[in-house]
N, C-alpha and C positions, 0 to 999 in steps of 0.2 A: 128859378133867381133872378131875382128883382136887379134895377140898376145899383142900388146902395150896396145891397150885397155884394153884383159885381167887386165893384171900385175898394170892398173891405178885404177879399179876395185875394184881388189883387195887391195890395199892399203888405198883406201877410203874407203870400211868395217872393215879395220882394225881398221883407224882411230876411226871407231864410234864406234868399241865396246870397245877399250880403254876407249871414254870419258865414254861411258856407266859405263863401270869396276868404272872407278876413280870416279861417281857421286855414286854407288853405296857402293863404299869404305868410301867415306866422309859419306852420309848417315849411316852405320853399325856405322864410328868412332863416328858420331857426337849424333847420339839417347845414348848412356849412359849417356852423359852427358850433354843431353837435361835433360834424368830421373831423375839426380843427382843433376839436377838444380830446378827441379823442388821439389826435395825431399826434400829440404835443409830447403825453407819456412817452410813445412811444420814440420820438424824436431826442429826448430829453435822455430815458434809456442808453438809446443809441449811441448818444455822446459821452455816458459814462462807460460804456464799453469798450471805444473808441482810445479815453484816458486811461483805462482799465489796461486797453491792450500797450498804450505808449509805455507808461510806468511798468509793465511787464519784460517791454522790448529793453527797457534802463537797463534792470535789472538783470537781462539775461545775456548781455552782452558788458563781462568785466573785464578789466584793462587788463590784457595779456603778458604787458609789457612787463621784463625781467629785469630787477634794479644790476647795473653793472657791479662788477664786484669793487671794491674801494680797492687801490694802490697801495695806501694806506695798513691795510689788513697785510700783505705780504713783512710789513715790518713785525709783528707779532712775535714774542718767542726770541727775540733780539736783546740783546744788552750792550749800553754805552755808559762811556765812562766821560766823566767832565775834564776842562784841559788840563785844569789846576791837579787833577787825581782824586779830591776830594770826597766827589760823592759820583754815587751809579744810578742808571735809570735802566731799568727793565720794561719792554712794551708788553703787553698782554692781547688777545684780542677785546676787553676791554676794558684795559685802565692803563696807568701810567705810577711804575713803581719807583721814587727816589729814594734812596739811602745813603747815609753820612756816617759816618763812625761813630754819631749817639742818636741819630733819630733815622725815622722810615716815613713816609706819608705817598696817599693813594689818592692818584684821582682819576674819578670812575668817567669815562665820555661812552660819545656815541660820532660816527663821522657823517657833519653834516653837509660838506662838500668839498670838492678838490678842486685844484687847479694847477694847469702845469706851464714852467716856461723853459726857457733857454736855459737858467740856472738849476731849477731844481722843482721840490714840489710844496706848493702851500694848500695845507688842509685846516678845514675850519671843523671843529673840533662841537660839538656840546658839553660842556665838562664839569663837573663836581665833585667834591670832596668828600660828599655825601652820597649813596646810590641810592636814598630816599627823598632827595632833594633834584627837583627840576635843575638842570644843567645849564651854564651859559654859556654863548657863546668866545671863543678862543682858538685863535691860529697858531700854527706848530710850523714852523719851516722847515723843508729840509734841502740839504743842498748839496752837489761832489763839490769840495777843495781837492782839486790834483786826485790823489789813492785812495783819502779819507769821505769820509760823508758823516756831516753833523746836522745837528737838530735845535731848534731854539723853537723856544716860548714862554712866553711872559709869566705863566704858573711854576716854570721850573728855578730852579735856583742856579740854575749856570747853561751852557752852551757845551752839548753835550757832540762826540764822537762814536761814532761804532766802533762797538768792538773787532774786532780780527776774528774769524773764525779756525783758529787754531786750534785743532780738537787738544784736550788734556785728558791726561788719564782720568779716568774713574773709581772712583769705589763706592762698597757698600756698604753705608753708613748703619746698619741694623745686623745686630747676629742674625745667621740663618743656616746656626748649626744643625737647627732640626728639619728645615728643609731640604739638605745635603744629607741629613741622615734619610728620609723618605724618596727623594730624587737618586741615591748616590752619585752624585754630583757632588763639587766641590767648589768651595767661594772663587776660585779663581776662574771657574768655569762659566758662572753666571757675570760675573765683572765682564770678562770678554764678549759673554752674549749682550749683557746690556751697551757696552764700548762701540760695539759696532752698529746697535740703534741706533746711539747717540750721534754718532760721527754723520751718519745720514739725513736725523729726523730733529738732533735739540744736540748743537756744538756747543752750548754754552752751559750743559748739565756739567757738574764734576761730582755728585755723586746721588745714590741711587738707597730708599728706606724701601724695606721689604713691607711687604703690605698687612702680612700674617695671614695669607688664606690662601686653599687650596684646593683646587677641582680634581676629578678624573673626568677624562672624557672617555669612555668606554670604545664609543665608536671609534676615535682615531687614536688608543691603545694610547692617550698620553696622560702627561700630568701638566694642571697650568696652574700659575698663579704670578701675581703684578709686581710691581715695583713701583714707590713717585718717585721719579726725578726733580731734582733742586732749578729745571729751570723758571723761570717767568713762570711760564703756565703751568707747572705743578705735573709735567706728561706724565700720563699713567702707561706703561707699560705692560703687558703681557708675555711673560717667556712661559714656553712649553717644553716638557722633555717629554720624549716620545717611546717607548718600550725598549726599540734599542739605541737609545743613547743620546740623539740626534737632539739640539736644543736650538728653539728658534723662536726672533722676539717679534712683536709686530704695538 
């Protein structure tokens, strides 16, 4: 190999070395990028999993607090009379029913808030005269005045005083001859049973209407029937007559 040939070979070898070096440099620089490119989706997926876990955790931690029972609800099935005696008010679990000699109105409500103080109870109701229309807030004020309890509300025609709970005689407002013939009991037996129930559970009821349905409980060897009281809640009472003649009401 002459001198000129050696120079050409050396230049070629240098070019190969530069090419290999450049390739190695590119590999060295590209490797972290590739590694980062692989890690980025993993980190993104991990972030999504963390978000999903947090969301699932929030869904799996429901509010376990139970709402306290409304004090106003204790007035369900009570009757009230205006001071002048011209109108009556009945309170059910979801309505205020106001009656006069020639008219009646119903206000549907839900309890929004209650506050007690030394003089009585203030109740904020969401109230509407149409059950399909959202209610507007109104305040009912209940106070004790000596031995009496009074109720006022802007939606009512008068201030009302709660009626006493003296039990009046309860009568049956419908014909129950067929029921008496079936059970071997008379009307007085059913009236007495219904009066005992009303005295404990619905002291404002004065009459009961037979619902004209009868069931036979073969397991208990008894006959069952129902009556609807004329109280504000239209309470349904189930009367049972056992095979031995004993009667009960629930």
